[in-house]
C-alpha positions in Angstrom: 0.0 0.0 0.0 1.5 3.3 -1.1 1.0 6.6 0.7 2.5 10.0 0.7 3.0 10.1 4.5 2.9 7.5 7.3 2.0 8.8 10.8 3.0 6.6 13.6 0.7 6.9 16.6 -3.1 7.6 16.6 -3.5 9.6 19.8 -4.7 13.2 19.6 -1.3 14.4 18.4 -1.0 11.7 15.6 -4.6 11.9 14.3 -4.4 15.7 14.2 -1.3 15.5 12.1 -2.9 13.0 9.8 -5.9 15.2 9.3 -3.8 18.3 8.7 -1.7 16.5 6.1 -4.8 15.1 4.5 -6.3 18.7 4.2 -3.2 19.5 2.1 -3.8 16.8 -0.4 -1.6 14.1 1.1 -2.5 10.4 1.1 -1.9 9.3 4.7 -1.7 6.1 6.6 -2.2 6.3 10.4 -0.5 3.4 12.3 -1.2 2.4 15.9 -1.1 -0.9 17.8 -4.5 0.0 19.2 -7.5 2.1 18.0 -7.5 5.9 17.7 -7.3 7.7 21.0 -7.0 4.6 23.2 -3.7 5.2 24.9 -2.6 8.5 26.6 -5.3 10.5 24.8 -8.0 8.4 26.6 -6.8 9.3 30.1 -6.2 13.0 30.0 -8.2 15.6 32.1 -10.3 16.7 29.1 -9.0 20.3 29.1 -8.0 22.4 26.1 -6.0 25.0 28.0 -5.3 28.6 27.1 -3.2 29.4 30.2 -0.7 26.5 30.0 2.2 28.8 30.2 4.3 27.0 32.9 5.7 23.5 32.6 6.2 21.0 35.3 9.1 22.4 37.3 11.4 21.4 40.2 10.4 23.7 43.1 12.9 26.1 44.5 11.0 26.3 47.8 12.9 24.3 50.5 9.7 23.0 52.2 8.3 21.7 49.0 11.6 20.1 48.0 11.7 18.3 51.4 8.1 17.0 50.7 9.2 15.8 47.3 12.3 14.2 48.7 10.4 12.2 51.2 7.7 11.3 48.6 5.0 13.1 50.6 3.6 15.4 47.9 0.3 14.2 46.4 1.1 16.1 43.2 4.3 14.1 42.6 5.1 10.5 43.4 8.2 8.5 42.5 9.4 4.9 42.7 12.7 5.0 44.7 14.2 2.2 42.5 13.6 4.4 39.5 15.4 7.5 40.8 18.9 6.6 39.4 17.4 6.3 35.9 15.4 9.5 36.1 18.0 11.6 38.0 19.7 13.0 34.8 16.4 14.1 33.4 15.4 15.7 36.7 18.6 17.7 36.9 18.1 19.0 33.3 14.6 19.9 34.3 15.9 21.8 37.4 18.3 23.7 35.2 15.6 24.6 32.6 12.9 25.7 35.0 14.6 28.6 36.8 13.0 32.0 36.3 14.8 32.7 33.0 13.9 29.3 31.7 10.2 29.7 32.7 10.0 33.0 31.0 11.5 31.5 27.8 9.1 28.6 28.0 6.1 30.9 28.3 7.2 33.0 25.3 7.5 29.9 23.1 4.5 27.9 24.4 2.2 30.9 24.0 2.9 31.0 20.3 1.2 27.6 20.2 -1.4 28.2 22.9 -3.0 31.2 21.3 -4.0 28.9 18.3 -4.8 25.8 20.2 -8.5 26.3 20.9 -9.4 27.8 17.4 -7.6 24.9 15.7 -9.3 22.3 17.9 -12.8 23.8 17.3 -12.1 23.9 13.5 -11.3 20.2 13.4 -14.2 19.4 15.8 -16.7 21.2 13.6 -15.6 19.3 10.5 -15.7 16.1 12.5 -19.2 16.9 13.9 -18.1 16.6 17.5 -18.5 20.2 18.7 -21.2 19.1 21.1 -18.4 17.5 23.2 -16.8 20.9 23.8 -18.0 23.2 26.7 -17.4 26.9 27.1 -17.4 26.7 30.9 -13.9 27.6 31.6 -12.3 26.0 34.7 -11.6 26.9 38.3 -8.2 26.7 40.1 -8.8 26.5 43.9 -6.3 27.4 46.6 -6.5 26.1 50.1 -4.1 28.7 51.6 -2.8 32.2 50.9 0.6 30.7 50.5 -0.7 28.4 47.7 -2.2 31.4 45.9 1.0 33.4 46.2 3.0 30.5 44.7 1.0 30.9 41.5 1.8 34.6 41.2 4.1 34.1 38.3 1.4 32.3 36.3 -1.1 35.1 37.0 1.5 37.8 36.1 2.3 35.9 32.8 -1.4 35.6 32.0 -1.8 39.4 32.3 1.2 40.0 30.0 0.0 37.5 27.4 -3.6 38.8 27.5 -5.2 35.6 28.9 -8.4 36.4 30.8 -8.6 35.3 34.4 -10.6 36.4 37.4 -9.6 36.1 41.1 -12.6 34.9 43.2 -13.3 35.0 46.9 -14.7 31.8 48.5 -18.3 33.1 48.4 -17.9 33.9 44.7 -16.5 30.4 44.0 -19.5 28.8 45.8 -21.9 31.1 43.9 -20.4 29.6 40.7 -20.3 26.1 42.1 -22.9 25.8 44.9 -22.1 22.2 45.8 -18.4 22.9 46.6 -17.8 22.6 50.4 -16.1 25.5 52.3 -12.5 25.2 53.2 -10.5 26.9 50.5 -8.9 30.4 50.7 -9.5 31.6 47.1 -10.1 30.6 43.5 -9.1 31.9 40.1 -11.5 31.4 37.1 -10.1 30.9 33.6 -13.0 31.5 31.2 -11.1 31.0 27.9 -10.2 27.4 28.6 -12.4 24.8 26.9 -13.4 21.5 28.4 -14.7 18.3 26.8 -17.2 15.8 28.0 -15.2 12.7 27.0 -11.7 13.0 25.4 -11.7 9.7 23.6 -14.9 10.7 21.8 -13.2 13.7 20.3 -10.1 11.7 19.2 -12.3 9.0 17.6 -14.4 11.6 15.9 -11.2 13.0 14.3 -10.3 9.5 13.3 -13.6 8.9 11.6 -13.3 12.2 9.8 -9.8 11.1 8.6 -11.2 7.8 7.3 -14.2 9.4 5.7 -11.9 11.6 3.6 -10.0 8.6 2.4 -7.3 8.2 5.1 -6.3 4.7 6.2 -6.1 3.6 9.8 -4.0 0.5 10.3 -3.2 -1.6 13.3 0.5 -2.2 13.3 3.8 -2.0 15.2 5.8 1.1 14.7 9.0 -0.9 15.5 8.7 -2.5 12.1 9.4 0.8 10.4 12.4 0.6 8.1 13.8 2.7 5.2 14.6 1.2 1.9 15.3 2.8 -1.5 14.2 6.2 -0.2 10.9 5.1 1.3 9.7 4.2 4.8 7.8 1.0 5.2 5.9 -0.4 8.2 3.9 -3.6 8.6 0.2 -3.2 9.4 -2.7 -5.6 9.8 -3.5 -5.4 6.1 0.0 -5.7 4.9 3.0 -3.4 4.3 2.5 0.4 4.0 5.1 2.5 2.3 5.6 6.3 2.0 8.5 8.7 1.3 7.8 10.6 4.6 7.1 9.4 8.2 6.0 11.3 11.3 6.7 10.0 14.8 3.8 10.8 17.1 4.1 7.9 19.5 3.7 9.8 22.7 5.7 8.3 25.6 7.1 5.6 23.3 8.6 8.1 20.9 11.9 8.5 22.7 12.6 4.8 22.5 11.7 4.8 18.9 14.0 7.6 17.8 16.9 6.2 19.8 17.0 3.5 17.1 18.3 6.3 14.8 20.9 7.6 17.3 18.7 10.5 18.4 19.1 11.0 22.2 16.5 13.4 23.7 15.7 14.2 27.3 12.2 13.0 27.4 10.6 11.2 30.3 7.3 9.3 30.6 5.2 10.9 33.3 2.7 8.4 34.6 -0.7 9.5 35.8 -4.0 7.9 37.0 -7.7 8.7 36.8 -10.9 7.2 38.2 -14.5 8.1 37.8 -16.9 8.7 40.6 -20.6 9.3 41.2 -21.9 12.1 43.5 -23.8 12.2 46.7 -27.2 13.8 47.1 -27.3 14.8 43.4 -24.4 17.2 43.8 -23.1 18.7 40.5 -20.1 20.4 39.1 -20.6 22.7 36.1 -16.9 22.9 35.2 -13.6 21.2 36.1 -11.8 22.3 39.2 -8.1 22.0 40.1 -7.2 21.7 43.7 -3.8 23.3 43.1 -2.1 22.5 46.4 -3.4 18.9 46.4 -2.4 18.4 42.8 -5.5 16.9 41.2 -8.2 17.8 38.8 -11.9 16.9 39.0 -13.9 17.1 35.8 -17.5 16.2 35.2 -17.6 13.8 32.2 -20.1 11.5 30.5 -19.4 8.6 32.8 -19.0 10.4 36.1 -16.6 12.8 37.7 -13.1 12.1 36.5 -10.5 12.5 39.2 -7.0 12.8 37.7 -3.7 12.7 39.6 -0.5 14.6 39.2 2.8 13.0 38.1 4.3 9.7 39.0 7.9 9.1 38.0 8.4 5.4 37.4 9.3 3.0 34.7 6.7 3.6 31.9 5.8 -0.1 31.8 5.9 -0.9 35.5 2.8 -2.2 37.2 0.3 0.3 38.5 0.9 1.8 42.0 -2.1 4.2 42.4 -0.8 5.6 45.7 -1.6 9.2 44.5 -5.3 8.3 44.0 -5.4 7.0 47.6 -3.9 10.3 48.8 -6.1 12.7 46.8 -9.5 10.9 47.0 -10.0 12.0 50.7 -8.8 15.5 49.9 -11.3 15.7 47.0 -14.1 14.6 49.4 -13.1 17.5 51.7 -14.3 20.0 49.1 -16.9 18.0 47.1 -19.4 15.2 47.9 -17.9 12.5 45.8 -19.9 9.2 45.6 -18.6 5.7 45.0 -16.1 4.8 42.2 -17.8 3.9 38.9 -15.1 1.4 37.8 -13.3 -1.3 39.7 -9.8 -0.2 38.9 -8.2 3.2 38.1 -6.8 3.9 34.7 -3.0 4.3 34.3 -1.2 6.0 31.4 1.9 8.0 30.5 2.6 11.4 29.1 5.9 12.3 27.3 7.6 15.4 28.8 10.8 17.1 27.7 13.3 18.6 30.1 12.4 22.1 29.1 8.6 21.5 28.8 8.3 22.3 25.1 7.2 19.7 22.5 9.6 18.4 19.9 8.4 19.5 16.5 10.3 19.4 13.2 12.6 17.2 11.2 14.6 14.4 12.9 18.3 15.4 13.0 20.3 13.5 10.5 17.4 11.2 9.4 16.0 12.1 5.9 12.2 12.5 5.7 11.5 11.6 9.3 9.5 14.2 11.3 9.0 14.5 15.1 5.8 15.5 16.8 5.8 14.5 20.5 6.9 15.6 24.0 3.8 17.7 24.8 3.6 16.7 28.5 0.2 17.5 29.9 -0.7 19.7 26.9 -0.9 16.9 24.3 -4.7 17.0 24.0 -4.6 20.8 24.0 -1.8 21.2 21.4 -2.3 18.2 19.1 -4.3 20.1 16.4 -2.0 23.1 16.2 1.1 20.9 16.3 -0.3 18.8 13.5 -0.9 21.9 11.5 2.7 23.1 11.9 4.1 19.7 11.0 1.9 19.4 8.0 2.8 22.9 6.8 6.5 22.2 7.2 6.3 18.8 5.4 4.3 20.4 2.5 6.8 23.2 2.1 4.4 25.9 3.3 5.3 28.8 5.6 4.5 27.7 9.1 2.0 29.7 11.2 4.5 29.6 14.1 8.3 29.5 14.0 9.4 26.0 14.8 12.9 26.9 15.9 12.2 26.8 19.7 10.7 23.3 19.3 13.3 21.6 17.1 15.2 18.6 18.4 18.5 20.3 17.8 17.9 22.6 20.9 19.0 19.6 23.0 22.4 19.4 21.4 21.9 18.2 17.8 20.4 14.7 18.5 22.6 12.3 16.6 
């Protein structure tokens, strides 16, 4: 089977790239070992952020560092046996997330973030899934004045980049969400951020749109990819697919894949969990809430309230250890009347994060006709459509809407 482009990975990032290439007249094969949107894109918090200006960072606050060191922070958990392997990444993360690094990150990520929601909604309208999007915004809640002060840089950056946000007193928060319990110091409302009722439904709708326009979704193993006579070939369930160009959008598996070509990038798989719950006494949430100091998000979805954890540093393929869920569930019940869990076991997945928090977008260093589209961290669902557009524009020789220089793999030292 001959194509113009092979896209490896059918999460939000990969399916968006496939659609964007297809819009530009390319014949595309989308390859994944599972169905569209069934890995990392299934388990996200369902948020299309506008204010995602700050990456995961190593705190400079001594008290927080001590909590992290003793594995007592609900927003970040680690497997002690994994520390030696993750230590070099954490050191690079520490170096990249000082004040200068955070300012540089915000400048670059904002060039993507300002187009994220419009590009998502454009694809959603074409895929007839706009009904899954909600214009509710979301609430970030703070239990203490110290927690609110710790987010001062985010609020300052939001003002500088023209992102609407409104500080709220506790009574204003409860007027917006009457079923929240008292006990928090303040809230900040972010009205521009979009939320979705079920992330997998959006990803699969994009996949159906891709197929309806003539695209081919194939079950296959990306590890079978090889280059012969100037073409990439990969084995799928219907035979071998071949194309002159390939795009790597394999999420947390991307870094292992590109290592085959001698490309060494500081990318870690950040594990996370979610579980769905009912409510007590008919309580309702109208929008997602983030309990900032407890490190979780609670989002009303089609199958219940989705409680999502922060980050777990562990081997990507290690057995689940849902310690964070056990920590945050009682904390969530302190501010909202959660009911019983809907499913027997929590979901576990991984997000690919780079040491500077920016995605890797552009050509693979030293590898002809191989393109990289991964490393979005917690913004994969948000940035998939705009990242796909930029990759498609670059592959097709068009001027890119955003300068790709800050996102190229070479920023980490040239790759191979």
